[in-house]
N, CA, C and O atoms as CSV, one atom per row, in Angstrom:
chain,resi,resn,atom,element,x,y,z
A,1,MET,N,N,120.832,42.119,51.174
A,1,MET,CA,C,119.637,42.875,50.907
A,1,MET,C,C,118.974,43.327,52.211
A,1,MET,O,O,118.479,44.449,52.318
A,2,TRP,N,N,118.976,42.480,53.137
A,2,TRP,CA,C,118.368,42.798,54.428
A,2,TRP,C,C,119.079,43.984,55.088
A,2,TRP,O,O,118.430,44.859,55.662
A,3,ASN,N,N,120.387,44.009,55.007
A,3,ASN,CA,C,121.150,45.085,55.612
A,3,ASN,C,C,120.849,46.429,54.957
A,3,ASN,O,O,120.691,47.442,55.638
A,4,ARG,N,N,120.771,46.426,53.631
A,4,ARG,CA,C,120.510,47.673,52.930
A,4,ARG,C,C,119.115,48.220,53.278
A,4,ARG,O,O,118.959,49.422,53.490
A,5,TYR,N,N,118.125,47.360,53.334
A,5,TYR,CA,C,116.768,47.776,53.680
A,5,TYR,C,C,116.735,48.264,55.133
A,5,TYR,O,O,116.103,49.272,55.448
A,6,HIS,N,N,117.417,47.541,55.996
A,6,HIS,CA,C,117.449,47.893,57.408
A,6,HIS,C,C,118.125,49.251,57.610
A,6,HIS,O,O,117.629,50.064,58.391
A,7,LEU,N,N,119.234,49.514,56.933
A,7,LEU,CA,C,119.927,50.794,57.048
A,7,LEU,C,C,119.083,51.940,56.484
A,7,LEU,O,O,119.054,53.031,57.053
A,8,THR,N,N,118.405,51.691,55.380
A,8,THR,CA,C,117.559,52.710,54.781
A,8,THR,C,C,116.399,53.038,55.709
A,8,THR,O,O,116.059,54.206,55.898
A,9,MET,N,N,115.807,52.030,56.273
A,9,MET,CA,C,114.697,52.233,57.188
A,9,MET,C,C,115.172,52.966,58.450
A,9,MET,O,O,114.507,53.876,58.944
A,10,LYS,N,N,116.312,52.557,58.948
A,10,LYS,CA,C,116.846,53.155,60.157
A,10,LYS,C,C,117.191,54.625,59.913
A,10,LYS,O,O,116.893,55.469,60.758
A,11,SER,N,N,117.803,54.944,58.791
A,11,SER,CA,C,118.198,56.327,58.524
A,11,SER,C,C,116.966,57.220,58.340
A,11,SER,O,O,117.006,58.384,58.738
A,12,SER,N,N,115.895,56.729,57.763
A,12,SER,CA,C,114.701,57.561,57.608
A,12,SER,C,C,114.021,57.786,58.961
A,12,SER,O,O,113.473,58.860,59.209
A,13,VAL,N,N,114.054,56.789,59.823
A,13,VAL,CA,C,113.483,56.950,61.162
A,13,VAL,C,C,114.329,57.945,61.965
A,13,VAL,O,O,113.784,58.802,62.659
A,14,VAL,N,N,115.627,57.835,61.874
A,14,VAL,CA,C,116.524,58.749,62.577
A,14,VAL,C,C,116.341,60.164,62.043
A,14,VAL,O,O,116.291,61.119,62.818
A,15,ARG,N,N,116.243,60.302,60.734
A,15,ARG,CA,C,116.039,61.608,60.118
A,15,ARG,C,C,114.721,62.225,60.588
A,15,ARG,O,O,114.663,63.419,60.883
A,16,PHE,N,N,113.671,61.418,60.656
A,16,PHE,CA,C,112.378,61.897,61.136
A,16,PHE,C,C,112.468,62.344,62.607
A,16,PHE,O,O,111.882,63.355,62.992
A,17,ALA,N,N,113.199,61.589,63.404
A,17,ALA,CA,C,113.361,61.939,64.824
A,17,ALA,C,C,114.120,63.262,64.961
A,17,ALA,O,O,113.748,64.110,65.773
A,18,TYR,N,N,115.170,63.439,64.178
A,18,TYR,CA,C,115.920,64.692,64.219
A,18,TYR,C,C,115.056,65.876,63.800
A,18,TYR,O,O,115.069,66.920,64.451
A,19,VAL,N,N,114.314,65.714,62.725
A,19,VAL,CA,C,113.456,66.790,62.224
A,19,VAL,C,C,112.376,67.114,63.255
A,19,VAL,O,O,112.086,68.285,63.500
A,20,SER,N,N,111.778,66.082,63.861
A,20,SER,CA,C,110.743,66.319,64.877
A,20,SER,C,C,111.330,67.037,66.096
A,20,SER,O,O,110.710,67.957,66.630
A,21,ALA,N,N,112.510,66.625,66.532
A,21,ALA,CA,C,113.146,67.272,67.676
A,21,ALA,C,C,113.472,68.733,67.356
A,21,ALA,O,O,113.304,69.611,68.202
A,22,LEU,N,N,113.931,68.983,66.145
A,22,LEU,CA,C,114.240,70.347,65.735
A,22,LEU,C,C,112.973,71.203,65.705
A,22,LEU,O,O,112.994,72.341,66.174
A,23,ILE,N,N,111.892,70.688,65.172
A,23,ILE,CA,C,110.630,71.430,65.120
A,23,ILE,C,C,110.112,71.702,66.524
A,23,ILE,O,O,109.656,72.807,66.816
A,24,LEU,N,N,110.181,70.701,67.395
A,24,LEU,CA,C,109.757,70.891,68.779
A,24,LEU,C,C,110.594,71.957,69.476
A,24,LEU,O,O,110.064,72.785,70.216
A,25,ALA,N,N,111.889,71.933,69.241
A,25,ALA,CA,C,112.769,72.930,69.849
A,25,ALA,C,C,112.434,74.328,69.339
A,25,ALA,O,O,112.417,75.278,70.122
A,26,LEU,N,N,112.172,74.468,68.060
A,26,LEU,CA,C,111.821,75.768,67.490
A,26,LEU,C,C,110.485,76.277,68.034
A,26,LEU,O,O,110.353,77.461,68.347
A,27,VAL,N,N,109.505,75.395,68.147
A,27,VAL,CA,C,108.202,75.791,68.695
A,27,VAL,C,C,108.359,76.212,70.147
A,27,VAL,O,O,107.792,77.221,70.567
A,28,TYR,N,N,109.123,75.447,70.914
A,28,TYR,CA,C,109.353,75.795,72.319
A,28,TYR,C,C,110.065,77.147,72.432
A,28,TYR,O,O,109.688,77.982,73.254
A,29,ALA,N,N,111.085,77.359,71.614
A,29,ALA,CA,C,111.825,78.622,71.644
A,29,ALA,C,C,110.911,79.795,71.279
A,29,ALA,O,O,111.000,80.861,71.887
A,30,PHE,N,N,110.043,79.603,70.297
A,30,PHE,CA,C,109.124,80.658,69.874
A,30,PHE,C,C,108.208,81.061,71.024
A,30,PHE,O,O,108.065,82.248,71.318
A,31,PHE,N,N,107.589,80.079,71.677
A,31,PHE,CA,C,106.678,80.394,72.770
A,31,PHE,C,C,107.415,80.890,74.018
A,31,PHE,O,O,106.873,81.699,74.771
A,32,ALA,N,N,108.617,80.425,74.237
A,32,ALA,CA,C,109.400,80.892,75.383
A,32,ALA,C,C,109.797,82.349,75.185
A,32,ALA,O,O,109.800,83.116,76.147
A,33,MET,N,N,110.131,82.746,73.966
A,33,MET,CA,C,110.526,84.127,73.695
A,33,MET,C,C,109.334,85.080,73.764
A,33,MET,O,O,109.511,86.258,74.071
A,34,ARG,N,N,108.149,84.603,73.490
A,34,ARG,CA,C,106.965,85.451,73.531
A,34,ARG,C,C,106.316,85.478,74.897
A,34,ARG,O,O,105.443,86.311,75.143
A,35,GLY,N,N,106.715,84.599,75.785
A,35,GLY,CA,C,106.086,84.471,77.094
A,35,GLY,C,C,106.482,85.592,78.051
A,35,GLY,O,O,107.133,86.558,77.656
A,36,PRO,N,N,106.083,85.451,79.307
A,36,PRO,CA,C,106.343,86.505,80.297
A,36,PRO,C,C,107.827,86.686,80.625
A,36,PRO,O,O,108.212,87.724,81.165
A,37,HIS,N,N,108.647,85.717,80.315
A,37,HIS,CA,C,110.085,85.832,80.574
A,37,HIS,C,C,110.867,85.953,79.269
A,37,HIS,O,O,112.057,85.641,79.222
A,38,GLY,N,N,110.214,86.396,78.236
A,38,GLY,CA,C,110.836,86.448,76.915
A,38,GLY,C,C,111.527,87.766,76.626
A,38,GLY,O,O,112.043,88.432,77.523
A,39,VAL,N,N,111.526,88.120,75.363
A,39,VAL,CA,C,112.242,89.294,74.871
A,39,VAL,C,C,111.665,90.588,75.460
A,39,VAL,O,O,112.417,91.494,75.820
A,40,ALA,N,N,110.345,90.674,75.557
A,40,ALA,CA,C,109.722,91.884,76.097
A,40,ALA,C,C,110.149,92.104,77.549
A,40,ALA,O,O,110.470,93.225,77.943
A,41,ALA,N,N,110.150,91.048,78.330
A,41,ALA,CA,C,110.567,91.167,79.734
A,41,ALA,C,C,112.041,91.536,79.817
A,41,ALA,O,O,112.436,92.324,80.676
A,42,TYR,N,N,112.849,90.980,78.939
A,42,TYR,CA,C,114.289,91.285,78.923
A,42,TYR,C,C,114.523,92.760,78.626
A,42,TYR,O,O,115.316,93.410,79.307
A,43,SER,N,N,113.841,93.294,77.617
A,43,SER,CA,C,114.030,94.705,77.272
A,43,SER,C,C,113.498,95.611,78.379
A,43,SER,O,O,114.068,96.672,78.631
A,44,GLN,N,N,112.418,95.212,79.040
A,44,GLN,CA,C,111.889,95.988,80.156
A,44,GLN,C,C,112.891,96.005,81.316
A,44,GLN,O,O,113.102,97.047,81.937
A,45,LYS,N,N,113.495,94.881,81.602
A,45,LYS,CA,C,114.494,94.810,82.672
A,45,LYS,C,C,115.717,95.657,82.323
A,45,LYS,O,O,116.271,96.319,83.201
A,46,ARG,N,N,116.145,95.650,81.071
A,46,ARG,CA,C,117.284,96.469,80.659
A,46,ARG,C,C,116.967,97.956,80.861
A,46,ARG,O,O,117.812,98.716,81.336
A,47,GLN,N,N,115.738,98.369,80.495
A,47,GLN,CA,C,115.322,99.757,80.679
A,47,GLN,C,C,115.307,100.111,82.164
A,47,GLN,O,O,115.759,101.188,82.553
A,48,GLU,N,N,114.793,99.217,82.982
A,48,GLU,CA,C,114.744,99.432,84.427
A,48,GLU,C,C,116.155,99.562,85.012
A,48,GLU,O,O,116.400,100.411,85.869
A,49,ILE,N,N,117.068,98.726,84.550
A,49,ILE,CA,C,118.460,98.782,85.011
A,49,ILE,C,C,119.082,100.114,84.618
A,49,ILE,O,O,119.790,100.731,85.414
A,50,ARG,N,N,118.822,100.559,83.395
A,50,ARG,CA,C,119.364,101.832,82.918
A,50,ARG,C,C,118.859,102.992,83.789
A,50,ARG,O,O,119.634,103.868,84.171
A,51,GLU,N,N,117.554,102.992,84.100
A,51,GLU,CA,C,116.985,104.051,84.931
A,51,GLU,C,C,117.585,104.029,86.340
A,51,GLU,O,O,117.889,105.079,86.906
A,52,LEU,N,N,117.752,102.835,86.898
A,52,LEU,CA,C,118.333,102.727,88.240
A,52,LEU,C,C,119.791,103.169,88.256
A,52,LEU,O,O,120.245,103.771,89.229
A,53,GLU,N,N,120.525,102.876,87.195
A,53,GLU,CA,C,121.918,103.321,87.115
A,53,GLU,C,C,121.996,104.845,87.045
A,53,GLU,O,O,122.865,105.453,87.668
A,54,GLU,N,N,121.081,105.467,86.281
A,54,GLU,CA,C,121.056,106.922,86.189
A,54,GLU,C,C,120.702,107.539,87.542
A,54,GLU,O,O,121.307,108.527,87.959
A,55,ARG,N,N,119.729,106.955,88.217
A,55,ARG,CA,C,119.333,107.451,89.542
A,55,ARG,C,C,120.487,107.301,90.536
A,55,ARG,O,O,120.738,108.187,91.352
A,56,ASN,N,N,121.175,106.177,90.452
A,56,ASN,CA,C,122.322,105.934,91.326
A,56,ASN,C,C,123.420,106.967,91.088
A,56,ASN,O,O,124.028,107.464,92.037
A,57,ALA,N,N,123.672,107.287,89.823
A,57,ALA,CA,C,124.695,108.290,89.498
A,57,ALA,C,C,124.294,109.657,90.036
A,57,ALA,O,O,125.136,110.393,90.550
A,58,ALA,N,N,123.004,110.003,89.920
A,58,ALA,CA,C,122.535,111.291,90.437
A,58,ALA,C,C,122.687,111.342,91.956
A,58,ALA,O,O,123.088,112.367,92.508
A,59,LEU,N,N,122.370,110.251,92.623
A,59,LEU,CA,C,122.517,110.210,94.084
A,59,LEU,C,C,123.981,110.301,94.498
A,59,LEU,O,O,124.303,110.921,95.511
A,60,GLU,N,N,124.861,109.689,93.725
A,60,GLU,CA,C,126.293,109.789,94.025
A,60,GLU,C,C,126.780,111.230,93.886
A,60,GLU,O,O,127.561,111.706,94.709
A,61,ARG,N,N,126.316,111.928,92.838
A,61,ARG,CA,C,126.686,113.335,92.669
A,61,ARG,C,C,126.177,114.169,93.844
A,61,ARG,O,O,126.891,115.019,94.377
A,62,GLU,N,N,124.929,113.908,94.235
A,62,GLU,CA,C,124.342,114.639,95.362
A,62,GLU,C,C,125.122,114.378,96.650
A,62,GLU,O,O,125.374,115.306,97.419
A,63,ASN,N,N,125.498,113.141,96.887
A,63,ASN,CA,C,126.293,112.804,98.076
A,63,ASN,C,C,127.642,113.509,98.059
A,63,ASN,O,O,128.114,113.990,99.090
A,64,LYS,N,N,128.257,113.566,96.884
A,64,LYS,CA,C,129.553,114.236,96.765
A,64,LYS,C,C,129.428,115.715,97.104
A,64,LYS,O,O,130.266,116.264,97.819
A,65,LEU,N,N,128.376,116.362,96.589
A,65,LEU,CA,C,128.159,117.783,96.882
A,65,LEU,C,C,127.927,118.002,98.372
A,65,LEU,O,O,128.441,118.960,98.949
A,66,LYS,N,N,127.160,117.121,98.991
A,66,LYS,CA,C,126.899,117.259,100.427
A,66,LYS,C,C,128.170,117.033,101.249
A,66,LYS,O,O,128.391,117.718,102.248
A,67,ARG,N,N,129.000,116.080,100.834
A,67,ARG,CA,C,130.274,115.864,101.536
A,67,ARG,C,C,131.164,117.104,101.441
A,67,ARG,O,O,131.791,117.515,102.418
A,68,GLU,N,N,131.204,117.689,100.243
A,68,GLU,CA,C,132.000,118.906,100.056
A,68,GLU,C,C,131.471,120.041,100.924
A,68,GLU,O,O,132.250,120.798,101.502
A,69,TYR,N,N,130.150,120.161,101.017
A,69,TYR,CA,C,129.544,121.206,101.831
A,69,TYR,C,C,129.871,120.988,103.308
A,69,TYR,O,O,130.196,121.940,104.017
A,70,ILE,N,N,129.787,119.763,103.766
A,70,ILE,CA,C,130.122,119.439,105.155
A,70,ILE,C,C,131.582,119.755,105.429
A,70,ILE,O,O,131.922,120.266,106.496
A,71,GLU,N,N,132.439,119.456,104.476
A,71,GLU,CA,C,133.867,119.752,104.640
A,71,GLU,C,C,134.102,121.260,104.730
A,71,GLU,O,O,134.919,121.715,105.531
A,72,ARG,N,N,133.383,122.042,103.905
A,72,ARG,CA,C,133.494,123.500,103.983
A,72,ARG,C,C,133.017,124.007,105.340
A,72,ARG,O,O,133.611,124.922,105.911
A,73,LEU,N,N,131.931,123.401,105.858
A,73,LEU,CA,C,131.440,123.809,107.179
A,73,LEU,C,C,132.460,123.499,108.270
A,73,LEU,O,O,132.613,124.274,109.214
A,74,ARG,N,N,133.154,122.375,108.146
A,74,ARG,CA,C,134.160,122.013,109.145
A,74,ARG,C,C,135.325,122.998,109.149
A,74,ARG,O,O,135.857,123.338,110.206
A,75,LYS,N,N,135.715,123.451,107.968
A,75,LYS,CA,C,136.921,124.282,107.846
A,75,LYS,C,C,136.654,125.769,108.044
A,75,LYS,O,O,137.546,126.493,108.487
A,76,SER,N,N,135.462,126.238,107.730
A,76,SER,CA,C,135.220,127.677,107.713
A,76,SER,C,C,134.232,128.084,108.809
A,76,SER,O,O,133.089,127.629,108.828
A,77,LYS,N,N,134.683,128.934,109.706
A,77,LYS,CA,C,133.806,129.454,110.768
A,77,LYS,C,C,132.726,130.369,110.181
A,77,LYS,O,O,131.588,130.364,110.651
A,78,GLY,N,N,133.073,131.139,109.174
A,78,GLY,CA,C,132.100,132.019,108.530
A,78,GLY,C,C,130.966,131.235,107.896
A,78,GLY,O,O,129.800,131.611,108.010
A,79,GLU,N,N,131.310,130.149,107.232
A,79,GLU,CA,C,130.300,129.290,106.608
A,79,GLU,C,C,129.400,128.666,107.682
A,79,GLU,O,O,128.190,128.545,107.490
A,80,GLN,N,N,129.997,128.275,108.807
A,80,GLN,CA,C,129.209,127.715,109.912
A,80,GLN,C,C,128.219,128.757,110.435
A,80,GLN,O,O,127.046,128.462,110.667
A,81,GLU,N,N,128.717,129.974,110.612
A,81,GLU,CA,C,127.853,131.031,111.137
A,81,GLU,C,C,126.686,131.299,110.194
A,81,GLU,O,O,125.547,131.433,110.642
A,82,LEU,N,N,126.959,131.378,108.897
A,82,LEU,CA,C,125.879,131.607,107.924
A,82,LEU,C,C,124.843,130.497,107.958
A,82,LEU,O,O,123.642,130.759,107.903
A,83,GLU,N,N,125.300,129.278,108.048
A,83,GLU,CA,C,124.365,128.147,108.079
A,83,GLU,C,C,123.527,128.162,109.353
A,83,GLU,O,O,122.325,127.903,109.309
A,84,ILE,N,N,124.149,128.458,110.471
A,84,ILE,CA,C,123.402,128.514,111.733
A,84,ILE,C,C,122.369,129.629,111.678
A,84,ILE,O,O,121.225,129.443,112.094
A,85,ARG,N,N,122.768,130.778,111.170
A,85,ARG,CA,C,121.834,131.903,111.070
A,85,ARG,C,C,120.693,131.582,110.111
A,85,ARG,O,O,119.551,131.972,110.352
A,86,ARG,N,N,120.994,130.884,109.041
A,86,ARG,CA,C,119.965,130.544,108.051
A,86,ARG,C,C,118.968,129.542,108.628
A,86,ARG,O,O,117.760,129.711,108.461
A,87,THR,N,N,119.457,128.505,109.301
A,87,THR,CA,C,118.544,127.465,109.796
A,87,THR,C,C,117.766,127.925,111.023
A,87,THR,O,O,116.584,127.606,111.156
A,88,LEU,N,N,118.409,128.670,111.924
A,88,LEU,CA,C,117.731,129.124,113.141
A,88,LEU,C,C,117.078,130.491,112.978
A,88,LEU,O,O,116.415,130.987,113.888
A,89,LYS,N,N,117.275,131.097,111.802
A,89,LYS,CA,C,116.717,132.409,111.473
A,89,LYS,C,C,117.127,133.450,112.518
A,89,LYS,O,O,116.297,134.192,113.043
A,90,LEU,N,N,118.404,133.480,112.795
A,90,LEU,CA,C,118.959,134.435,113.739
A,90,LEU,C,C,119.407,135.688,113.004
A,90,LEU,O,O,119.787,135.643,111.834
A,91,VAL,N,N,119.353,136.801,113.715
A,91,VAL,CA,C,119.744,138.086,113.143
A,91,VAL,C,C,120.688,138.753,114.125
A,91,VAL,O,O,120.478,138.700,115.337
A,92,LYS,N,N,121.730,139.381,113.598
A,92,LYS,CA,C,122.661,140.123,114.440
A,92,LYS,C,C,122.008,141.438,114.873
A,92,LYS,O,O,121.103,141.936,114.203
A,93,PRO,N,N,122.466,141.990,115.985
A,93,PRO,CA,C,121.923,143.288,116.409
A,93,PRO,C,C,122.198,144.353,115.338
A,93,PRO,O,O,123.251,144.349,114.701
A,94,ASN,N,N,121.263,145.237,115.155
A,94,ASN,CA,C,121.333,146.324,114.170
A,94,ASN,C,C,121.383,145.830,112.732
A,94,ASN,O,O,121.830,146.557,111.845
A,95,GLU,N,N,120.934,144.615,112.490
A,95,GLU,CA,C,120.894,144.080,111.126
A,95,GLU,C,C,119.463,144.174,110.620
A,95,GLU,O,O,118.522,143.906,111.366
A,96,LYS,N,N,119.294,144.550,109.364
A,96,LYS,CA,C,117.949,144.697,108.791
A,96,LYS,C,C,117.621,143.452,107.971
A,96,LYS,O,O,118.457,142.924,107.238
A,97,VAL,N,N,116.386,143.005,108.120
A,97,VAL,CA,C,115.916,141.822,107.381
A,97,VAL,C,C,114.704,142.238,106.584
A,97,VAL,O,O,113.777,142.835,107.132
A,98,PHE,N,N,114.693,141.938,105.307
A,98,PHE,CA,C,113.563,142.242,104.452
A,98,PHE,C,C,112.794,140.954,104.214
A,98,PHE,O,O,113.369,139.939,103.820
A,99,MET,N,N,111.505,141.001,104.455
A,99,MET,CA,C,110.654,139.816,104.300
A,99,MET,C,C,109.674,140.065,103.163
A,99,MET,O,O,109.095,141.147,103.055
A,100,LYS,N,N,109.498,139.085,102.340
A,100,LYS,CA,C,108.571,139.174,101.231
A,100,LYS,C,C,107.325,138.376,101.557
A,100,LYS,O,O,107.382,137.349,102.232
A,101,ARG,N,N,106.212,138.862,101.070
A,101,ARG,CA,C,104.976,138.123,101.233
A,101,ARG,C,C,104.899,137.040,100.185
A,101,ARG,O,O,105.656,137.055,99.215
A,102,GLN,N,N,103.980,136.089,100.375
A,102,GLN,CA,C,103.878,134.927,99.470
A,102,GLN,C,C,103.594,135.345,98.020
A,102,GLN,O,O,104.204,134.794,97.104
A,103,GLY,N,N,102.700,136.285,97.791
A,103,GLY,CA,C,102.306,136.642,96.447
A,103,GLY,C,C,103.302,137.520,95.704
A,103,GLY,O,O,103.134,137.727,94.502
A,104,GLU,N,N,104.308,138.035,96.345
A,104,GLU,CA,C,105.228,138.989,95.715
A,104,GLU,C,C,106.362,138.306,95.025
A,104,GLU,O,O,107.223,138.969,94.447
């Protein structure tokens, strides 16, 4: 009789401990998910990562275009001359230049 009572008492105490631990874990998980490092912060970080990846891809495209342009300048004397004339605003003799005013 003593054993049966002891086992019954022990199993109810163990069951109560398991249920209490489970409830505590659920409460902790609930507050952890709502806190500053929870689901909202996770989704914000994912959005930030997505934006940075898009910006990185745009910068890579821009770098590729600039590399191609530099390569064209290396290979083509005509392209070099046009770029020099454009940046230094040089004009060949007997060449006409039309200038527009700001408002036109």
